N, C-alpha and C positions, 0 to 999 in steps of 0.2 A: 504494500500500500504506500509506503514511504517513497518507493522508487517511482510510482505513478505520479505522485504529487510533485516530485522534483522535475519529472519530464514535462508536466503541465506548466510548471513555473518557467522552465527553460524555453518552452514553446511561446509562452506569453511574453517573456522578455525579448525573444527573437522577433516576434511580430511587432512589438512596440518599437524596437530599433529600426526595423524595416519601414514602419509607418513614419517614424521621425525622419529618416533619411529621405523618404519620398516627399514629405512635406517640404523639407529644406530644398531638395532638388527642384521641385516644381515652383516653389516660391521665388527661386532665383531667376526664373525665366523673365525675359524682357516683357514688360507690360504693354508696350506700345509697338505696333507693327511698323515696319519701315515703309514709308510712303515715298513713292517715286515722284520726284518733281516733274511736273508737266508744263509744257509750254503751250500757250494759247495760240492755235494756228491762225487766228484772226489778227494777231499782232504782227507787225512788220519785223522781220529779222534783218538786221543790217550787217553787211559783210564786215565793215571796219570795226563796228562796236561789238558785235556778237560772235562772228565766225573767226576772224583773224586772231583774236585773243586765245581761242581754243587751240589753233595751230601753233601759236607762239608758245603757249604753256605746255602743250602735250606732244607736238609733232616734230618741231624743227630740230630736235636732237638727232633724229634720223633723216628727216626730209629737209635737209639743207640744200646747199648747191650741188652736192654729189649724188643725190638720189631723187628720182622723179616720184611724184611731183614736188617741185621746190616750193615749200610752204612758208618760206621766210616772208616777212612783211615787205611789200613792194613787188614781190615775184609770184605770190601764191595765186592771185586771181587769174592772171594770164596763164599760169601753169595748169590750173584746173579747167579753165574754159577752152583753151586751145588743145589741151591734152585729152579732151573727151571725158573728163571725170564727172561732169555735172549735167549730162544729158537726161532728158525726160524719158520715161517716167522716173520720178525721184527715187522710188523704192528700188529701182533696178540700176541706178546710176553707179558708176564705178566707185565714186567716193563713198557713197552710203553703204554699198555692199562691202567695201573694204573695212569700214569702221564697225560694222556689225557682224563680222565673221572672221574666223581665223585668228591670227596673232594680234590683230589690231583692236579686238573687242575690249580689252582691259585698259586701254589708254584713255578712253573718254567715258564720261558718265552717261547715264541714260538721258539726262536733260540735254547734254551737249549733242548727243546723237539726234535727239528730237529737233534741236535748233538747226542742225545741218540739214536734216531732211526737209524741214519747213522752208529753209532758205532756198533749197533747190526747187521745191514745189512752187515757191513764189517767183521763180524765174532766174535764180542765181544772179541777182543784180550786184553790181559793184557800187554799193551805196554805203 
């Protein structure tokens, strides 16, 4: 009888520990979901103010004068438009496909990808 009581006590202690660990684990989860920033497609996206800063911050380390397209300020717009990177439809343009697939995905945020897509959809103006 004493052995049965010790087994019940050990089982109760084990379950209490498991319950405590579960509560701690689930309580430590982030309470707020990550919200992807979105860009209003109705807003005008400006090349100089919105797109070039992305290239300057994220791309010119590799896409300088030695690798096409040259995304340095003063060269990027011509490199993209004459190199066929921003042709319609925007979702199939070389620029958008490259930043949303393969090794280029990690270099830009979702918001930056949206800005580039909308800029191409709006006619890829040099504004």
